[in-house]
N, C-alpha and C positions, 0 to 999 in steps of 0.2 A: 801668296798661296797659289799653287799651281794645281789645276784640275786636269786629269787625263781622262778623256772619253775613250772607251773601248769601241773602236770602229773596225769591226772585223770585215774583211773582204774575202769573199769566196771566189775562186777561179775555176773555170771549167773549160777544158779544151774540147770543143765539139767535133772538130774535123781537122786533121793535121795539114791540110792544104787549103788554099782559097777556094770557096765555092758559094756563089750567090744562091744556089739551090739549098744548101745546108744552112746558110744564113737565114733564108726565108722560113725554112722548116723550124729552126730554133725560135725565131720570133713568134711564129704561130703557136708553138707549144707553150711559150710563156704567156701569150695573150689569152689562150684557152684556160690556163690554170688560174689566172687572177682576174676576177670579174671587175674589180674597181681600179684597174691599172690605168695610169695616165701615160699615154704614148706621146712622145715628143716627135718633132719633125725629123725625118731621116737625114743624117749628115753624110755627105760624100766628100772625102778628102781629095786633095789634088792628085794623089797617086791612084785614085779609084777605090780606096778602102771605104767600106760602108760601116756606119756606126748608128745603131738604133738605141736610143735611151728611153728608159721607163722610170716612173716614180710609183711606188706602192707603199702606202702608209708612211710616207716621209723617207723611204729608203730607195736607193738607186739600184737599177738593174741595167747593165750596159751590154749590148751584143755587138761584136766586131767581126767583120770579114776583112782582116788586116793584111794588106799586100806587103807591108814592110816586114811583119812577123811571119807571114805565110801560113795563116791558120784562121779558122773560125773559132772564136772563144767568147766566153761570158765572164764579166766581172760583176759581182753582186754583193750588196750588203745583206741580202737575204739568203739563207741556206736553201739551195735548189737541188740538193742531193737526190730528192725524190724524182726530179725530172731528168737529171743528167748523169746519174751514177748507175 
């Protein structure tokens, strides 16, 4: 028997270029919205990309300032349309 879990991922492009300022603003907006948010250690990739990961009620919220992609974006298991649409 195979069980499939519906794990929906929401994607939000915050800024179409790299921007540490937009990355910080995005992280602060998420931190302000969710009071019981668990913030993990900031990850810095070898190319200088920044990745901030959060956990909220067992679900992931990841914020990227990705130099390979060339954008600031969010991938989340939580619908964040009220923050980013």
